[in-house]
N, C-alpha and C positions, 0 to 999 in steps of 0.2 A: 273506782275513782267516784269521790263526794263533792259537790258542792255546796257552797253556800255563803251568807254574805253576812260579814262580820265585819265589826269595827275597823279603822286603818290602823286608830291608835289611840290612847288613852293620856292622860298627863294629869297633873294638878297644876294651876295656876293663880295666881295673885292680878285682882284686876283694879284698875287704876283709879284715880277719880272722875276719869271721863271713859269710864267704863271699856276699854280697851285690855288685852290677856295678849301675852304672846306664844306663839307656839314656838315649841325650841327648835333650836336649829338644826339637832342632828336628826329631830321630823322633818324638818320642812329640807333639806340637804338629801334625805333616804327617799322623801315621795316627789321632789323636785317641784316643789312648790315655791311659787314666785309672785312678788309683788304682782298685783292684778286680778291675780285668778279669784275663784269663789272656794270657800272652805261652808260643806253642812256640818255643822257640831249641835253636839248634844251637851250644853250645860248644865252642872249640877250646884246647888249650893248644896254642901253637907259638914257634918258634925261627926270629931274625930274623937272617937273615944280609946287614950293610950293604953289604960289600964286593961280592957278588953281586947284591944287589938283591932277594934271593931270601927268600921268607915258606914254613916248613917248618910244615905239621900233622901234629903229634907223634901225636896223637890227637883223639877228639870224641865225646859224645855229645849227646843230645839230651833237652831237659827241658820241661816244661812248670810256668811260677813266678806266683803271684798276683804284679801290681805293687805294690809298697809305696810310701810317700812318695818325693816327690822323685825317681818313674822308676827304683827300685831293682825288681831280681828277683834272686831268691834261689837260690844254685847249692847243693843238698843234702849234705851233709859229707860220703857215701857218694860220691856222685860226682865231689867233690875231692878226694879221697882216691884212687879209681883214675884219675884224669887227674893226679894230681901235681902240684894248682895249689897253689901259697902265695901268703899274704897277699901282696899289693901286686903281686903277677905280673901282666902283659899278658896278656890273650887273645883270641881274636878270637871274635865273637856274631854269628850268622846269625838275625833273625828273619825265621820260617817264617809265623806266624800269629798273630793277637788273635781273642780270644775277649771279649766285653764279658759282663764283671761273672758268668760262667755258669761251671758248671764242663763244661771243654772234654771232645769225645771225639777220636778220632781222625784224624775227617775237617776236610781244610783249606776253609775259608772264602772266599780269595782264585784270584784266576787273573788273566792280561795275557791281556789280548786286541791283536793287533797288527792294527791298522787301517793297510794298503798300506804296509808295510815292507817 
């Protein structure tokens, strides 16, 4: 049996003019993410080269955000500025952890255990 920490999910999202992104419904349902929970995310500014089928990660930052209505998470303005993220821009999001309606600490709650893999 092997134990490791891995991300819970990775997805692409558009950032609205107020700095919000939406965690997809199927991810929220699967992981039981509800309004008021906190999520630890890595937000990545990316560039996609469709000819080479390559995604370039230009820069990234880790944030913790409280989940709002309809699964929104907020990227603080200073983070958007440092990553040079514009409204309606496509970003990559890596979901690292969920904290159920409490202010999180830096310790991760989830781990993967591989059974006979």
